[in-house]
Backbone bond lengths (Angstrom), bond angles and torsions (degrees), N, CA, C in turn:
res aa  C-N    CA-C-N  psi(-1)  N-CA   C-N-CA  omega(-1)  CA-C   N-CA-C  phi
1 M - - - 1.442 - - 1.518 107.77 -
2 A 1.298 116.91 140.00 1.457 121.55 -178.31 1.526 110.74 -121.45
3 V 1.311 115.36 137.28 1.461 121.81 175.88 1.523 108.50 -134.88
4 E 1.305 115.31 154.82 1.466 119.79 176.97 1.514 109.08 -89.79
5 E 1.331 115.32 139.75 1.461 120.33 175.18 1.522 108.34 -61.93
6 L 1.293 115.57 145.08 1.456 120.29 178.16 1.516 108.78 -71.28
7 F 1.323 116.15 124.20 1.453 121.17 179.38 1.512 107.64 -117.11
8 F 1.310 115.93 113.22 1.456 121.69 -179.06 1.509 108.96 -102.85
9 F 1.328 116.02 126.36 1.449 118.89 179.15 1.517 111.94 -135.61
10 K 1.323 117.62 -54.38 1.461 119.27 -170.69 1.524 114.69 -114.48
11 N 1.325 117.67 -47.45 1.446 120.19 -166.87 1.530 112.46 -99.45
12 N 1.334 115.62 103.75 1.465 120.99 -179.98 1.522 112.36 -64.22
13 K 1.312 117.70 -31.57 1.466 121.24 -174.58 1.525 112.51 -71.66
14 T 1.320 117.45 -36.64 1.462 118.62 -176.64 1.519 113.25 -85.11
15 V 1.323 118.62 -19.41 1.461 120.13 -175.69 1.529 111.31 -61.61
16 I 1.315 118.04 -35.98 1.464 120.54 -179.19 1.520 110.77 -69.27
17 S 1.323 117.70 -48.46 1.463 119.10 -178.83 1.528 111.69 -67.41
18 V 1.335 117.58 -36.42 1.468 120.43 176.76 1.530 109.50 -65.64
19 G 1.320 117.03 -41.51 1.463 121.19 177.42 1.518 111.80 -62.56
20 Q 1.324 116.75 -39.92 1.459 120.39 177.88 1.530 111.06 -65.57
21 A 1.322 116.42 -43.03 1.467 120.33 179.11 1.527 110.06 -63.59
22 R 1.310 116.75 -42.62 1.472 121.27 178.89 1.524 110.01 -61.58
23 G 1.327 116.69 -40.31 1.465 120.82 178.02 1.519 112.35 -61.61
24 V 1.320 116.57 -42.27 1.464 121.26 178.21 1.525 110.67 -64.63
25 I 1.325 116.34 -41.69 1.475 121.37 178.96 1.525 110.39 -62.06
26 I 1.323 116.97 -45.24 1.460 121.01 179.53 1.531 110.48 -65.12
27 L 1.323 117.03 -41.96 1.462 120.84 177.59 1.529 110.88 -59.82
28 A 1.330 116.56 -44.01 1.465 120.29 179.34 1.529 110.83 -61.18
29 G 1.322 116.63 -41.89 1.464 120.31 177.93 1.518 112.00 -64.65
30 K 1.320 116.76 -42.35 1.469 121.30 179.49 1.537 110.82 -64.26
31 R 1.322 115.95 -39.39 1.467 119.52 -179.82 1.526 111.81 -65.76
32 K 1.327 116.47 -22.90 1.473 121.50 176.57 1.532 111.00 -96.09
33 N 1.336 115.99 9.74 1.470 122.70 179.06 1.528 112.70 59.43
34 L 1.326 117.28 35.44 1.457 121.34 177.61 1.524 110.24 -86.78
35 Q 1.307 115.22 145.42 1.464 119.56 171.54 1.522 106.16 -77.80
36 I 1.310 117.04 129.47 1.464 121.13 -176.03 1.520 109.66 -112.55
37 E 1.326 115.50 127.21 1.459 122.54 177.35 1.516 108.63 -115.06
38 S 1.319 116.50 140.23 1.462 122.09 177.73 1.516 109.44 -113.39
39 Y 1.316 115.52 143.01 1.459 121.84 179.47 1.514 108.85 -127.90
40 T 1.313 115.95 136.00 1.463 120.39 177.15 1.531 108.55 -74.86
41 P 1.318 117.29 159.15 1.466 119.00 174.94 1.528 112.15 -55.43
42 L 1.336 117.70 -36.21 1.463 121.71 177.94 1.530 110.42 -62.14
43 Q 1.333 117.87 -44.67 1.456 121.07 179.36 1.528 111.18 -62.83
44 V 1.327 116.44 -39.93 1.466 120.17 -179.94 1.527 109.91 -66.33
45 K 1.324 117.06 -45.63 1.470 120.34 178.88 1.522 111.06 -60.84
46 M 1.332 116.42 -42.76 1.464 120.52 177.17 1.525 110.57 -64.30
47 G 1.320 115.99 -41.14 1.453 120.61 -178.07 1.506 113.78 -67.03
48 I 1.315 117.00 -29.99 1.464 120.85 -176.44 1.524 112.08 -96.51
49 T 1.327 117.06 -44.84 1.467 119.68 -173.90 1.523 113.46 -107.96
50 G 1.336 116.50 -16.96 1.461 119.58 -175.03 1.517 112.22 82.86
51 Y 1.336 117.36 5.33 1.467 122.59 -176.97 1.521 108.51 -136.02
52 G 1.328 117.38 117.80 1.456 122.48 -175.12 1.512 116.15 -67.74
53 K 1.336 116.81 -15.76 1.466 119.27 179.23 1.525 111.90 -108.20
54 A 1.318 116.11 20.92 1.473 120.03 178.58 1.524 109.38 -60.76
55 D 1.328 115.42 146.60 1.461 117.99 177.21 1.527 110.06 -87.60
56 K 1.315 115.01 172.02 1.466 121.94 -175.85 1.529 111.67 -57.22
57 K 1.300 117.41 -41.18 1.466 121.85 -178.91 1.531 111.12 -63.79
58 Q 1.333 117.10 -40.38 1.467 120.42 178.82 1.529 110.60 -63.48
59 V 1.323 116.78 -41.89 1.466 120.90 178.34 1.528 109.40 -63.21
60 Q 1.319 116.81 -44.96 1.468 120.77 -179.76 1.527 111.44 -61.63
61 L 1.314 117.09 -42.53 1.468 120.54 179.43 1.526 111.52 -64.01
62 M 1.331 116.60 -38.54 1.462 119.14 179.03 1.521 111.62 -70.11
63 V 1.324 117.84 -36.31 1.470 120.27 174.87 1.529 108.67 -59.67
64 Q 1.324 116.02 -44.96 1.463 120.99 178.24 1.526 110.97 -58.64
65 K 1.338 116.64 -46.72 1.474 121.00 -178.36 1.520 111.97 -67.80
66 I 1.325 116.97 -45.52 1.468 120.90 -178.08 1.518 110.65 -59.78
67 L 1.327 116.64 -41.24 1.469 120.85 -178.07 1.527 113.44 -91.21
68 K 1.341 115.43 0.79 1.470 121.73 179.07 1.538 111.48 54.08
69 L 1.322 115.23 48.94 1.456 122.10 179.69 1.524 110.16 -91.37
70 D 1.312 116.33 153.86 1.460 120.77 177.56 1.522 111.95 -72.20
71 E 1.331 115.82 -28.47 1.465 119.37 179.30 1.517 109.82 -146.27
72 I 1.315 115.38 167.68 1.463 121.65 178.84 1.523 108.32 -68.90
73 P 1.349 117.56 135.45 1.468 119.96 178.17 1.525 111.37 -58.54
74 K 1.308 115.88 139.66 1.462 122.48 178.56 1.509 108.63 -120.22
75 P 1.307 120.29 147.78 1.457 127.87 -6.09 1.531 111.18 -70.47
76 D 1.327 115.80 178.46 1.468 121.03 -178.51 1.523 112.09 -54.34
77 D 1.330 116.54 -36.35 1.461 120.13 -179.49 1.523 111.86 -63.00
78 A 1.325 117.82 -29.49 1.465 121.20 177.82 1.523 109.99 -65.63
79 A 1.322 116.97 -44.31 1.470 120.69 177.84 1.524 110.25 -63.20
80 D 1.334 117.41 -38.51 1.463 121.15 177.91 1.526 110.80 -62.60
81 A 1.319 116.31 -45.53 1.473 120.57 -179.53 1.526 111.03 -63.92
82 I 1.316 116.78 -40.02 1.467 120.61 177.95 1.527 109.94 -65.11
83 A 1.332 117.02 -38.67 1.468 120.70 178.42 1.529 110.62 -62.20
84 V 1.325 117.43 -40.25 1.464 121.02 177.10 1.529 109.37 -64.08
85 A 1.327 116.98 -42.53 1.467 120.72 179.68 1.532 111.29 -62.67
86 I 1.317 117.26 -43.49 1.474 120.86 179.45 1.530 109.99 -63.61
87 T 1.326 116.36 -42.59 1.462 120.70 177.86 1.527 110.06 -60.07
88 H 1.315 116.17 -42.65 1.465 120.44 179.51 1.528 111.30 -64.83
89 I 1.308 117.28 -44.27 1.470 120.59 178.62 1.527 109.73 -59.29
90 N 1.317 116.66 -44.46 1.468 119.90 178.48 1.527 111.84 -65.39
91 S 1.327 116.75 -31.18 1.467 119.59 -178.75 1.521 112.11 -69.13
92 L 1.313 117.54 -18.99 1.466 120.44 -179.95 1.524 111.91 -63.30
93 T 1.334 116.02 -25.82 1.464 119.29 -178.13 1.522 112.89 -125.79
94 N 1.336 117.71 9.15 1.455 119.89 -176.99 1.519 109.42 -139.96
95 S 1.313 118.58 116.79 1.457 122.45 -177.07 1.532 112.86 -72.69
96 L 1.340 118.43 -3.71 1.464 121.05 177.07 1.525 111.03 -60.05
97 Y 1.322 116.83 -34.35 1.458 121.11 -174.06 1.517 113.33 -88.98
98 T 1.295 118.03 -24.16 1.458 120.18 -176.06 1.527 109.74 -144.67
99 P 1.320 117.27 140.46 1.451 119.42 -178.98 1.529 113.71 -77.28
100 K 1.328 117.61 -8.71 1.450 120.91 -176.79 1.517 110.94 -74.86
101 V 1.308 115.29 142.14 1.454 120.94 176.85 1.516 107.15 -114.51
102 S 1.310 116.38 127.58 1.452 120.61 -179.91 1.523 109.35 -78.12
103 L 1.324 115.41 131.23 1.451 120.36 178.47 1.523 111.22 -101.83
104 T 1.318 115.91 4.65 1.461 119.86 179.80 1.516 109.31 -104.67
105 A 1.310 115.88 161.67 1.466 120.82 177.72 1.521 108.75 -66.51
106 P 1.340 117.88 145.74 1.469 119.97 179.95 1.525 111.19 -62.76
107 T 1.313 114.87 141.54 1.460 119.97 177.37 1.519 109.17 -77.94
108 K 1.306 116.10 171.64 1.463 121.43 179.24 1.535 110.14 -59.01
109 I 1.329 117.00 -44.47 1.469 120.23 -178.77 1.530 110.35 -66.22
110 E 1.342 118.01 -37.98 1.460 120.05 178.56 1.523 111.15 -64.46
111 K 1.323 116.72 -38.58 1.466 120.08 176.93 1.520 110.28 -64.23
112 E 1.334 116.20 -41.32 1.470 120.21 179.96 1.521 110.77 -66.01
113 I 1.325 116.58 -42.76 1.463 120.68 179.34 1.524 109.67 -61.89
114 K 1.331 116.55 -44.79 1.467 120.23 -178.74 1.522 110.52 -61.17
115 S 1.325 117.30 -39.71 1.464 119.74 -177.70 1.529 112.01 -72.11
116 N 1.332 117.71 -20.08 1.461 121.38 -178.93 1.525 113.06 -104.10
117 R 1.333 118.06 8.00 1.458 120.93 -177.62 1.514 111.15 -73.67
118 M 1.301 114.62 154.41 1.453 123.06 178.74 1.513 110.30 -94.96
119 T 1.306 117.06 141.36 1.463 119.72 172.86 1.532 108.02 -77.78
120 A 1.326 116.24 164.68 1.463 120.00 178.01 1.526 110.65 -59.97
121 K 1.329 116.48 -38.20 1.466 120.51 178.45 1.530 111.00 -63.59
122 E 1.337 117.30 -45.40 1.472 120.93 178.23 1.527 110.51 -61.68
123 F 1.338 115.73 -39.07 1.452 121.62 -179.95 1.523 110.75 -62.05
124 R 1.337 116.66 -47.19 1.476 120.65 178.97 1.519 110.87 -62.91
125 E 1.337 116.73 -42.03 1.474 120.56 179.35 1.521 110.36 -61.72
126 L 1.328 116.96 -41.74 1.455 121.25 178.30 1.515 110.67 -61.61
127 L 1.311 115.91 -44.74 1.462 121.68 -179.54 1.526 111.55 -62.36
128 L 1.322 117.06 -37.67 1.462 121.21 -175.90 1.531 113.00 -82.15
129 K 1.329 118.49 -11.96 1.468 121.04 -178.30 1.518 112.34 -65.84
130 K 1.312 118.43 -31.32 1.469 119.88 -176.07 1.499 111.35 -89.97
């Protein structure tokens, strides 16, 4: 299970409710015995766009392109959640996103993900097509 690290910058009022929601999500994952990974906004931006200072619109456009969608997922939070999921999927076979090293043999899904991954060159070409 993947969640985004809480990043507090501007709005004091929403940080508490977002933190509470994140806590409930993590608790639900733990109760199902899921391994939970957290990604910073920087890691997600790097994972999706290749640029750590990408803005929200750039991340949304890349989610749309990666998933070959007709439009950007709505609401904005949906695109954010999908971006975290894509970053997590990529982290299963790439240590750039996570410092953990797997000591177990790759699972069937990990092998499939690795075989379908994009190179950095393919990623840049995809980004520049639009």
